[in-house]
Jmol script that loads the backbone (N, CA, C; Angstrom):
load data "model"
ATOM      1  N   MET A   1       5.948  41.580  45.273  1.00  0.00           N
ATOM      2  CA  MET A   1       4.393  41.346  45.664  1.00  0.00           C
ATOM      3  C   MET A   1       4.615  41.995  47.052  1.00  0.00           C
ATOM      4  N   THR A   2       3.351  42.740  47.309  1.00  0.00           N
ATOM      5  CA  THR A   2       3.175  43.367  48.648  1.00  0.00           C
ATOM      6  C   THR A   2       2.542  42.492  49.413  1.00  0.00           C
ATOM      7  N   GLN A   3       2.993  42.205  50.636  1.00  0.00           N
ATOM      8  CA  GLN A   3       2.518  41.319  51.731  1.00  0.00           C
ATOM      9  C   GLN A   3       1.713  42.223  52.720  1.00  0.00           C
ATOM     10  N   ALA A   4       0.599  41.772  53.222  1.00  0.00           N
ATOM     11  CA  ALA A   4      -0.107  42.436  54.280  1.00  0.00           C
ATOM     12  C   ALA A   4      -0.522  41.445  55.494  1.00  0.00           C
ATOM     13  N   THR A   5      -0.732  41.953  56.452  1.00  0.00           N
ATOM     14  CA  THR A   5      -1.147  41.207  57.545  1.00  0.00           C
ATOM     15  C   THR A   5      -2.588  41.279  57.607  1.00  0.00           C
ATOM     16  N   VAL A   6      -3.230  40.226  57.874  1.00  0.00           N
ATOM     17  CA  VAL A   6      -4.743  40.197  57.753  1.00  0.00           C
ATOM     18  C   VAL A   6      -5.217  39.331  58.847  1.00  0.00           C
ATOM     19  N   GLN A   7      -6.070  39.939  59.822  1.00  0.00           N
ATOM     20  CA  GLN A   7      -6.546  38.984  60.782  1.00  0.00           C
ATOM     21  C   GLN A   7      -7.816  38.312  60.264  1.00  0.00           C
ATOM     22  N   LEU A   8      -7.809  37.118  60.687  1.00  0.00           N
ATOM     23  CA  LEU A   8      -9.234  36.196  60.241  1.00  0.00           C
ATOM     24  C   LEU A   8      -9.624  35.590  61.387  1.00  0.00           C
ATOM     25  N   SER A   9     -10.942  35.359  61.316  1.00  0.00           N
ATOM     26  CA  SER A   9     -11.431  34.772  62.593  1.00  0.00           C
ATOM     27  C   SER A   9     -10.949  33.255  62.802  1.00  0.00           C
ATOM     28  N   ASN A  10     -11.047  32.825  63.995  1.00  0.00           N
ATOM     29  CA  ASN A  10     -10.785  31.431  64.219  1.00  0.00           C
ATOM     30  C   ASN A  10     -11.552  30.440  63.488  1.00  0.00           C
ATOM     31  N   ASP A  11     -12.737  30.627  63.275  1.00  0.00           N
ATOM     32  CA  ASP A  11     -13.564  29.672  62.521  1.00  0.00           C
ATOM     33  C   ASP A  11     -13.036  29.642  61.004  1.00  0.00           C
ATOM     34  N   ILE A  12     -12.605  30.789  60.275  1.00  0.00           N
ATOM     35  CA  ILE A  12     -12.311  30.693  59.107  1.00  0.00           C
ATOM     36  C   ILE A  12     -10.724  29.957  59.099  1.00  0.00           C
ATOM     37  N   MET A  13      -9.963  30.219  59.975  1.00  0.00           N
ATOM     38  CA  MET A  13      -8.740  29.569  60.129  1.00  0.00           C
ATOM     39  C   MET A  13      -8.800  28.018  60.195  1.00  0.00           C
ATOM     40  N   THR A  14      -9.658  27.947  61.170  1.00  0.00           N
ATOM     41  CA  THR A  14      -9.990  26.236  61.380  1.00  0.00           C
ATOM     42  C   THR A  14     -10.382  25.602  60.068  1.00  0.00           C
ATOM     43  N   GLU A  15     -11.137  26.158  59.414  1.00  0.00           N
ATOM     44  CA  GLU A  15     -11.666  25.784  58.273  1.00  0.00           C
ATOM     45  C   GLU A  15     -10.553  25.658  56.865  1.00  0.00           C
ATOM     46  N   ALA A  16      -9.763  26.745  56.927  1.00  0.00           N
ATOM     47  CA  ALA A  16      -8.830  26.762  56.025  1.00  0.00           C
ATOM     48  C   ALA A  16      -7.636  25.870  56.489  1.00  0.00           C
ATOM     49  N   VAL A  17      -7.561  25.388  57.474  1.00  0.00           N
ATOM     50  CA  VAL A  17      -6.475  24.307  58.023  1.00  0.00           C
ATOM     51  C   VAL A  17      -6.901  23.054  57.641  1.00  0.00           C
ATOM     52  N   LYS A  18      -8.295  22.771  57.737  1.00  0.00           N
ATOM     53  CA  LYS A  18      -8.820  21.496  57.255  1.00  0.00           C
ATOM     54  C   LYS A  18      -8.657  21.522  55.914  1.00  0.00           C
ATOM     55  N   TYR A  19      -9.463  22.549  55.013  1.00  0.00           N
ATOM     56  CA  TYR A  19      -9.401  22.234  53.556  1.00  0.00           C
ATOM     57  C   TYR A  19      -7.890  22.179  52.989  1.00  0.00           C
ATOM     58  N   ALA A  20      -7.114  22.922  53.586  1.00  0.00           N
ATOM     59  CA  ALA A  20      -5.594  23.190  52.971  1.00  0.00           C
ATOM     60  C   ALA A  20      -4.973  21.535  52.948  1.00  0.00           C
ATOM     61  N   SER A  21      -5.539  20.696  54.266  1.00  0.00           N
ATOM     62  CA  SER A  21      -4.898  19.443  54.445  1.00  0.00           C
ATOM     63  C   SER A  21      -5.484  18.516  53.101  1.00  0.00           C
ATOM     64  N   VAL A  22      -6.641  18.683  52.960  1.00  0.00           N
ATOM     65  CA  VAL A  22      -7.510  17.913  52.179  1.00  0.00           C
ATOM     66  C   VAL A  22      -6.787  17.915  50.660  1.00  0.00           C
ATOM     67  N   TYR A  23      -6.738  19.324  50.361  1.00  0.00           N
ATOM     68  CA  TYR A  23      -6.240  19.584  49.082  1.00  0.00           C
ATOM     69  C   TYR A  23      -4.856  19.902  48.743  1.00  0.00           C
ATOM     70  N   THR A  24      -4.151  19.460  49.717  1.00  0.00           N
ATOM     71  CA  THR A  24      -2.553  19.437  49.885  1.00  0.00           C
ATOM     72  C   THR A  24      -2.074  20.873  49.356  1.00  0.00           C
ATOM     73  N   ARG A  25      -2.589  21.841  50.110  1.00  0.00           N
ATOM     74  CA  ARG A  25      -2.249  23.310  49.726  1.00  0.00           C
ATOM     75  C   ARG A  25      -1.764  23.883  51.291  1.00  0.00           C
ATOM     76  N   SER A  26      -1.099  24.821  51.273  1.00  0.00           N
ATOM     77  CA  SER A  26      -0.676  25.622  52.609  1.00  0.00           C
ATOM     78  C   SER A  26      -1.919  26.362  52.954  1.00  0.00           C
ATOM     79  N   VAL A  27      -1.919  26.794  54.133  1.00  0.00           N
ATOM     80  CA  VAL A  27      -3.266  27.373  54.564  1.00  0.00           C
ATOM     81  C   VAL A  27      -3.340  28.759  53.805  1.00  0.00           C
ATOM     82  N   SER A  28      -2.284  29.443  53.576  1.00  0.00           N
ATOM     83  CA  SER A  28      -2.244  30.840  52.966  1.00  0.00           C
ATOM     84  C   SER A  28      -2.837  30.582  51.139  1.00  0.00           C
ATOM     85  N   MET A  29      -2.304  29.263  50.741  1.00  0.00           N
ATOM     86  CA  MET A  29      -2.787  28.978  49.467  1.00  0.00           C
ATOM     87  C   MET A  29      -4.236  28.563  49.477  1.00  0.00           C
ATOM     88  N   GLN A  30      -4.586  27.863  50.364  1.00  0.00           N
ATOM     89  CA  GLN A  30      -6.138  27.829  50.564  1.00  0.00           C
ATOM     90  C   GLN A  30      -6.924  29.004  50.730  1.00  0.00           C
ATOM     91  N   ILE A  31      -6.514  29.961  51.459  1.00  0.00           N
ATOM     92  CA  ILE A  31      -7.139  31.129  51.606  1.00  0.00           C
ATOM     93  C   ILE A  31      -7.244  32.076  50.298  1.00  0.00           C
ATOM     94  N   GLU A  32      -5.964  32.088  49.630  1.00  0.00           N
ATOM     95  CA  GLU A  32      -5.798  32.786  48.380  1.00  0.00           C
ATOM     96  C   GLU A  32      -7.114  31.936  47.322  1.00  0.00           C
ATOM     97  N   HIS A  33      -7.187  30.681  47.368  1.00  0.00           N
ATOM     98  CA  HIS A  33      -7.872  29.931  46.458  1.00  0.00           C
ATOM     99  C   HIS A  33      -9.338  30.433  46.825  1.00  0.00           C
ATOM    100  N   TRP A  34      -9.764  30.409  48.022  1.00  0.00           N
ATOM    101  CA  TRP A  34     -11.129  30.919  48.321  1.00  0.00           C
ATOM    102  C   TRP A  34     -11.560  32.306  47.778  1.00  0.00           C
ATOM    103  N   ALA A  35     -10.279  33.251  48.054  1.00  0.00           N
ATOM    104  CA  ALA A  35     -10.541  34.693  47.625  1.00  0.00           C
ATOM    105  C   ALA A  35     -10.787  34.776  46.228  1.00  0.00           C
ATOM    106  N   LYS A  36      -9.810  33.978  45.522  1.00  0.00           N
ATOM    107  CA  LYS A  36      -9.952  34.009  43.896  1.00  0.00           C
ATOM    108  C   LYS A  36     -11.514  33.246  43.309  1.00  0.00           C
ATOM    109  N   ILE A  37     -11.857  32.276  43.998  1.00  0.00           N
ATOM    110  CA  ILE A  37     -13.133  31.874  43.674  1.00  0.00           C
ATOM    111  C   ILE A  37     -14.323  32.976  44.352  1.00  0.00           C
ATOM    112  N   GLY A  38     -14.224  33.409  45.173  1.00  0.00           N
ATOM    113  CA  GLY A  38     -14.974  34.490  45.913  1.00  0.00           C
ATOM    114  C   GLY A  38     -15.094  35.661  44.620  1.00  0.00           C
ATOM    115  N   LYS A  39     -13.947  36.043  44.410  1.00  0.00           N
ATOM    116  CA  LYS A  39     -13.961  37.300  43.350  1.00  0.00           C
ATOM    117  C   LYS A  39     -14.611  37.027  42.100  1.00  0.00           C
ATOM    118  N   LEU A  40     -14.235  35.848  41.763  1.00  0.00           N
ATOM    119  CA  LEU A  40     -14.817  35.393  40.409  1.00  0.00           C
ATOM    120  C   LEU A  40     -16.541  35.159  40.326  1.00  0.00           C
ATOM    121  N   ALA A  41     -16.993  34.595  41.420  1.00  0.00           N
ATOM    122  CA  ALA A  41     -18.392  34.440  41.730  1.00  0.00           C
ATOM    123  C   ALA A  41     -18.931  35.909  41.957  1.00  0.00           C
ATOM    124  N   GLU A  42     -18.225  36.923  42.654  1.00  0.00           N
ATOM    125  CA  GLU A  42     -18.933  38.083  42.688  1.00  0.00           C
ATOM    126  C   GLU A  42     -19.208  38.921  41.128  1.00  0.00           C
ATOM    127  N   GLU A  43     -18.076  38.659  40.475  1.00  0.00           N
ATOM    128  CA  GLU A  43     -17.990  39.348  39.070  1.00  0.00           C
ATOM    129  C   GLU A  43     -18.819  38.595  37.928  1.00  0.00           C
ATOM    130  N   ASN A  44     -19.186  37.298  38.350  1.00  0.00           N
ATOM    131  CA  ASN A  44     -19.874  36.523  37.564  1.00  0.00           C
ATOM    132  C   ASN A  44     -21.082  35.654  38.449  1.00  0.00           C
ATOM    133  N   PRO A  45     -21.961  36.571  38.835  1.00  0.00           N
ATOM    134  CA  PRO A  45     -23.046  35.837  39.678  1.00  0.00           C
ATOM    135  C   PRO A  45     -23.937  34.938  38.923  1.00  0.00           C
ATOM    136  N   ASP A  46     -23.908  34.817  38.080  1.00  0.00           N
ATOM    137  CA  ASP A  46     -24.680  33.806  37.161  1.00  0.00           C
ATOM    138  C   ASP A  46     -24.015  32.535  36.938  1.00  0.00           C
ATOM    139  N   LEU A  47     -22.933  32.483  37.194  1.00  0.00           N
ATOM    140  CA  LEU A  47     -22.231  31.082  36.826  1.00  0.00           C
ATOM    141  C   LEU A  47     -22.106  30.347  38.139  1.00  0.00           C
ATOM    142  N   PRO A  48     -22.392  28.994  37.977  1.00  0.00           N
ATOM    143  CA  PRO A  48     -22.198  28.207  39.063  1.00  0.00           C
ATOM    144  C   PRO A  48     -20.761  27.930  39.429  1.00  0.00           C
ATOM    145  N   TYR A  49     -20.667  27.287  40.649  1.00  0.00           N
ATOM    146  CA  TYR A  49     -19.167  27.106  40.991  1.00  0.00           C
ATOM    147  C   TYR A  49     -18.610  25.964  40.121  1.00  0.00           C
ATOM    148  N   ALA A  50     -19.345  24.983  39.886  1.00  0.00           N
ATOM    149  CA  ALA A  50     -18.590  23.888  39.057  1.00  0.00           C
ATOM    150  C   ALA A  50     -18.165  24.590  37.744  1.00  0.00           C
ATOM    151  N   PHE A  51     -18.756  25.529  37.076  1.00  0.00           N
ATOM    152  CA  PHE A  51     -18.354  26.228  35.877  1.00  0.00           C
ATOM    153  C   PHE A  51     -17.163  26.976  35.930  1.00  0.00           C
ATOM    154  N   ILE A  52     -17.137  27.884  37.201  1.00  0.00           N
ATOM    155  CA  ILE A  52     -15.952  28.542  37.548  1.00  0.00           C
ATOM    156  C   ILE A  52     -14.606  27.761  37.655  1.00  0.00           C
ATOM    157  N   GLU A  53     -14.834  26.485  38.421  1.00  0.00           N
ATOM    158  CA  GLU A  53     -13.779  25.633  38.578  1.00  0.00           C
ATOM    159  C   GLU A  53     -13.344  25.152  37.389  1.00  0.00           C
ATOM    160  N   ASP A  54     -14.300  24.708  36.270  1.00  0.00           N
ATOM    161  CA  ASP A  54     -14.083  24.289  35.190  1.00  0.00           C
ATOM    162  C   ASP A  54     -13.119  25.334  34.326  1.00  0.00           C
ATOM    163  N   VAL A  55     -13.474  26.504  34.330  1.00  0.00           N
ATOM    164  CA  VAL A  55     -12.550  27.570  33.917  1.00  0.00           C
ATOM    165  C   VAL A  55     -11.398  27.624  34.115  1.00  0.00           C
ATOM    166  N   LEU A  56     -11.014  27.434  35.528  1.00  0.00           N
ATOM    167  CA  LEU A  56      -9.871  27.672  36.274  1.00  0.00           C
ATOM    168  C   LEU A  56      -9.005  26.593  35.873  1.00  0.00           C
ATOM    169  N   ILE A  57      -9.609  25.366  35.734  1.00  0.00           N
ATOM    170  CA  ILE A  57      -8.699  24.057  35.354  1.00  0.00           C
ATOM    171  C   ILE A  57      -8.353  24.378  33.848  1.00  0.00           C
ATOM    172  N   GLY A  58      -9.231  24.682  33.122  1.00  0.00           N
ATOM    173  CA  GLY A  58      -8.908  24.808  31.599  1.00  0.00           C
ATOM    174  C   GLY A  58      -7.850  25.872  31.527  1.00  0.00           C
ATOM    175  N   LYS A  59      -7.960  27.172  32.215  1.00  0.00           N
ATOM    176  CA  LYS A  59      -7.032  28.087  32.093  1.00  0.00           C
ATOM    177  C   LYS A  59      -5.455  27.415  32.613  1.00  0.00           C
ATOM    178  N   SER A  60      -5.390  26.680  33.802  1.00  0.00           N
ATOM    179  CA  SER A  60      -4.428  26.169  34.083  1.00  0.00           C
ATOM    180  C   SER A  60      -3.651  25.294  33.167  1.00  0.00           C
ATOM    181  N   GLU A  61      -4.497  24.513  32.632  1.00  0.00           N
ATOM    182  CA  GLU A  61      -4.040  23.388  31.430  1.00  0.00           C
ATOM    183  C   GLU A  61      -3.331  24.325  30.293  1.00  0.00           C
ATOM    184  N   LEU A  62      -3.982  25.562  29.990  1.00  0.00           N
ATOM    185  CA  LEU A  62      -3.638  26.283  28.834  1.00  0.00           C
ATOM    186  C   LEU A  62      -2.206  26.811  29.149  1.00  0.00           C
ATOM    187  N   ASP A  63      -2.069  27.320  30.427  1.00  0.00           N
ATOM    188  CA  ASP A  63      -0.964  28.111  30.661  1.00  0.00           C
ATOM    189  C   ASP A  63       0.121  27.055  30.707  1.00  0.00           C
ATOM    190  N   ASN A  64       0.016  25.791  31.083  1.00  0.00           N
ATOM    191  CA  ASN A  64       0.926  24.616  31.393  1.00  0.00           C
ATOM    192  C   ASN A  64       1.009  24.104  30.064  1.00  0.00           C
ATOM    193  N   GLY A  65       0.485  24.182  28.862  1.00  0.00           N
ATOM    194  CA  GLY A  65       0.718  23.730  27.587  1.00  0.00           C
ATOM    195  C   GLY A  65       0.173  22.314  27.454  1.00  0.00           C
ATOM    196  N   ASP A  66      -0.774  21.912  28.362  1.00  0.00           N
ATOM    197  CA  ASP A  66      -1.418  20.805  28.371  1.00  0.00           C
ATOM    198  C   ASP A  66      -2.461  20.667  27.642  1.00  0.00           C
ATOM    199  N   VAL A  67      -2.461  20.984  26.280  1.00  0.00           N
ATOM    200  CA  VAL A  67      -3.721  21.053  25.211  1.00  0.00           C
ATOM    201  C   VAL A  67      -3.593  20.553  24.182  1.00  0.00           C
ATOM    202  N   LEU A  68      -4.544  20.058  23.377  1.00  0.00           N
ATOM    203  CA  LEU A  68      -4.487  19.392  22.027  1.00  0.00           C
ATOM    204  C   LEU A  68      -5.525  20.471  21.046  1.00  0.00           C
ATOM    205  N   PRO A  69      -5.004  20.587  20.066  1.00  0.00           N
ATOM    206  CA  PRO A  69      -5.880  21.235  19.038  1.00  0.00           C
ATOM    207  C   PRO A  69      -6.978  20.756  18.687  1.00  0.00           C
ATOM    208  N   PHE A  70      -8.176  21.390  18.607  1.00  0.00           N
ATOM    209  CA  PHE A  70      -9.464  20.852  18.240  1.00  0.00           C
ATOM    210  C   PHE A  70      -9.396  20.927  16.689  1.00  0.00           C
ATOM    211  N   GLU A  71      -9.878  19.592  16.134  1.00  0.00           N
ATOM    212  CA  GLU A  71     -10.019  19.307  14.636  1.00  0.00           C
ATOM    213  C   GLU A  71     -11.361  19.300  14.435  1.00  0.00           C
ATOM    214  N   PHE A  72     -11.961  20.289  13.422  1.00  0.00           N
ATOM    215  CA  PHE A  72     -13.383  20.296  13.111  1.00  0.00           C
ATOM    216  C   PHE A  72     -13.591  19.029  12.024  1.00  0.00           C
ATOM    217  N   ARG A  73     -14.616  18.412  11.940  1.00  0.00           N
ATOM    218  CA  ARG A  73     -14.739  17.490  10.927  1.00  0.00           C
ATOM    219  C   ARG A  73     -15.777  18.086   9.880  1.00  0.00           C
ATOM    220  N   GLN A  74     -15.482  17.826   8.710  1.00  0.00           N
ATOM    221  CA  GLN A  74     -16.271  18.378   7.806  1.00  0.00           C
ATOM    222  C   GLN A  74     -17.303  17.129   7.237  1.00  0.00           C
ATOM    223  N   TYR A  75     -18.628  17.410   7.183  1.00  0.00           N
ATOM    224  CA  TYR A  75     -19.235  16.330   6.793  1.00  0.00           C
ATOM    225  C   TYR A  75     -19.849  16.535   5.292  1.00  0.00           C
TER     226      TYR A  75
END
end "model"
wireframe off; spacefill off
backbone 0.3
color backbone group
């Protein structure tokens, strides 16, 4: 993985430290999280944040094998 030095404003860094602490992430992980959410939001402007968050949670569950098959009922 290529790493780059990025300069961020003090305001962004202060917020990243605060949110990282709340969500038990490192500051760089918090900034990556925001970047991922922002990218997805730009690519899908009609989707609300809660939907994007639910999709990411579902993908994480799928990637970790934490899923159950859905069984259709016939009436």
